[in-house]
C-alpha positions as CSV (number, residue, x, y, z in Angstrom):
1,X,-1.4,94.2,20.3
2,X,-3.0,95.6,17.1
3,X,-2.8,92.2,15.4
4,X,-4.5,90.5,18.4
5,X,-7.4,93.1,18.3
6,X,-7.9,92.5,14.6
7,X,-7.7,88.7,15.1
8,X,-10.4,88.8,17.9
9,X,-12.6,90.9,15.6
10,X,-12.1,88.4,12.7
11,X,-12.8,85.5,15.1
12,X,-16.0,87.1,16.3
13,X,-17.2,87.6,12.7
14,X,-16.3,84.1,11.8
15,X,-18.0,82.7,14.9
16,X,-21.2,84.5,14.1
17,X,-21.2,83.4,10.5
18,X,-22.9,80.0,10.2
19,X,-21.6,79.5,6.7
20,X,-18.0,79.4,8.0
21,X,-16.8,75.8,8.4
22,X,-15.2,75.4,11.9
23,X,-13.2,72.5,10.6
24,X,-10.9,75.1,8.9
25,X,-9.3,75.6,12.3
26,X,-7.9,72.1,12.3
27,X,-8.3,69.6,9.4
28,X,-5.7,67.3,10.7
29,X,-6.1,65.0,7.6
30,X,-4.5,67.8,5.6
31,X,-1.4,67.7,7.8
32,X,-0.8,64.1,7.0
33,X,-1.2,64.4,3.2
34,X,0.5,67.8,2.7
35,X,3.3,67.7,5.3
36,X,5.9,65.9,3.3
37,X,5.7,68.2,0.2
38,X,5.6,71.2,2.6
39,X,8.8,70.0,4.3
40,X,10.6,69.4,1.0
41,X,9.6,72.8,-0.3
42,X,10.7,74.4,3.0
43,X,14.1,72.6,2.9
44,X,14.7,73.7,-0.7
45,X,13.8,77.3,0.0
46,X,15.8,77.3,3.2
47,X,18.9,76.0,1.4
48,X,18.5,78.7,-1.3
49,X,18.2,81.5,1.2
50,X,21.1,80.1,3.2
51,X,23.3,80.0,0.1
52,X,22.3,83.5,-0.9
53,X,23.2,84.8,2.5
54,X,26.4,82.9,2.6
55,X,27.6,84.4,-0.7
56,X,26.0,87.9,-0.4
57,X,26.0,88.7,3.3
58,X,27.9,86.1,5.2
59,X,28.1,88.3,8.3
60,X,24.3,88.0,8.7
61,X,24.2,84.2,8.5
62,X,22.9,82.9,11.9
63,X,23.6,86.3,13.4
64,X,20.8,86.2,16.1
65,X,21.5,82.6,16.9
66,X,25.2,83.3,17.4
67,X,25.0,86.6,19.2
68,X,21.8,86.5,21.2
69,X,21.0,82.8,21.6
70,X,18.5,83.0,24.4
71,X,16.5,85.7,22.5
72,X,16.6,83.5,19.4
73,X,15.2,80.6,21.4
74,X,12.5,82.9,22.9
75,X,11.5,84.1,19.4
76,X,11.3,80.5,18.1
77,X,8.9,79.7,20.9
78,X,6.8,82.9,21.1
79,X,6.7,84.0,17.5
80,X,4.5,81.1,16.3
81,X,2.2,81.4,19.3
82,X,1.7,85.2,19.4
83,X,2.2,86.2,15.7
84,X,1.8,83.2,13.3
85,X,-1.6,81.9,14.3
86,X,-3.3,85.3,14.6
87,X,-1.9,86.2,11.1
88,X,-3.3,83.0,9.7
89,X,-6.7,83.6,11.1
90,X,-6.8,87.1,9.6
91,X,-5.1,86.6,6.3
92,X,-6.2,83.1,5.5
93,X,-9.4,81.9,7.3
94,X,-11.1,85.3,7.5
95,X,-9.8,86.7,4.1
96,X,-10.7,83.5,2.1
97,X,-14.1,83.2,3.8
98,X,-15.1,86.8,3.7
99,X,-13.9,87.8,0.3
100,X,-14.2,84.6,-1.8
101,X,-17.3,86.1,-3.5
102,X,-15.1,88.9,-5.0
103,X,-12.8,86.4,-6.7
104,X,-14.5,83.9,-9.0
105,X,-11.0,82.9,-10.0
106,X,-9.1,81.2,-7.1
107,X,-5.7,82.2,-8.6
108,X,-6.7,85.8,-8.5
109,X,-7.7,85.4,-4.9
110,X,-4.4,83.8,-4.0
111,X,-2.4,86.6,-5.7
112,X,-4.4,89.3,-4.0
113,X,-4.0,87.6,-0.6
114,X,-0.3,87.3,-1.1
115,X,0.0,91.0,-2.0
116,X,-2.1,92.1,0.9
117,X,-0.1,89.9,3.3
118,X,3.2,91.2,1.8
119,X,2.0,94.8,1.9
120,X,1.0,94.5,5.6
121,X,4.7,94.0,6.4
122,X,5.5,97.5,5.2
123,X,5.2,98.4,8.8
124,X,8.8,97.1,9.2
125,X,10.0,100.0,6.9
126,X,12.1,97.9,4.5
127,X,11.5,96.3,1.2
128,X,13.2,93.0,2.2
129,X,10.4,92.2,4.7
130,X,7.7,93.0,2.0
131,X,9.4,90.9,-0.7
132,X,10.0,87.9,1.6
133,X,6.4,88.0,2.9
134,X,5.0,88.5,-0.5
135,X,6.6,85.2,-1.4
136,X,5.6,83.6,1.8
137,X,2.0,84.9,1.4
138,X,1.9,83.3,-2.0
139,X,3.0,79.9,-0.6
140,X,0.6,80.2,2.4
141,X,-2.4,81.3,0.3
142,X,-1.8,78.4,-2.1
143,X,-1.6,76.0,0.7
144,X,-4.8,77.3,2.4
145,X,-6.7,77.2,-0.9
146,X,-5.8,73.5,-1.2
147,X,-6.3,72.5,2.4
148,X,-8.4,75.0,4.3
149,X,-6.3,73.9,7.3
150,X,-5.2,76.6,9.7
151,X,-3.3,73.9,11.6
152,X,-1.2,73.1,8.6
153,X,-0.7,76.8,7.8
154,X,0.4,77.4,11.4
155,X,3.1,74.7,10.9
156,X,4.2,76.2,7.5
157,X,4.2,79.8,8.6
158,X,6.0,78.9,11.8
159,X,8.7,76.9,9.9
160,X,9.4,79.7,7.5
161,X,9.3,82.5,10.1
162,X,11.6,80.7,12.4
163,X,13.9,79.9,9.5
164,X,14.2,83.6,8.6
165,X,15.1,84.4,12.2
166,X,17.6,81.5,12.3
167,X,19.3,82.4,9.1
168,X,19.8,86.0,10.0
169,X,16.9,87.7,8.1
170,X,14.8,88.2,11.2
171,X,16.5,91.6,11.6
172,X,14.1,92.8,8.9
173,X,11.1,91.9,11.0
174,X,11.9,93.7,14.2
175,X,9.8,96.6,15.4
176,X,8.9,98.4,18.5
177,X,9.8,96.7,21.7
178,X,11.3,93.6,20.0
179,X,13.7,95.9,18.1
180,X,14.7,97.6,21.3
181,X,15.2,94.3,23.0
182,X,17.3,92.9,20.2
183,X,19.5,96.0,20.1
184,X,20.1,96.3,23.9
185,X,19.8,92.9,25.5
186,X,22.9,90.8,25.5
187,X,22.8,87.1,26.4
């Protein structure tokens, strides 16, 4: 709920700001030219994480998918809609537009954005969520700096988030009612 309130505030600010390019919400041409490199990067990172889990914590591998299949399917559907797009509006569109004047160097802005994004995940009370989202934040900030396409970022963030839940790392991103649901509901 808090994420949606912040998102609506950011959207209102962006809507009132005539210097914000509304094309940043889509830019479908970026999807075509950046999708293949994004997919290759995603597959490589997914394979590395899968192998790490296989060798370090094999009992976690595909845990949610194996034990709570319907919940896993629901997460794959609802997580992108209710969490990914709002995060990208706040952490990419709003952040990059609002704070670009503070960062004459784009690499500094990308690093700060990644750290802010990673730090926000401290709400999950574990260092794994922070480290994973710091890495994801760096990938997403770089991609947004190149494309200014929230549509492409929605795809990228959704892929990576759903991959984490699929591989078994989603357990580090539960909180509140979702954590209760995951612990108590059996499918």
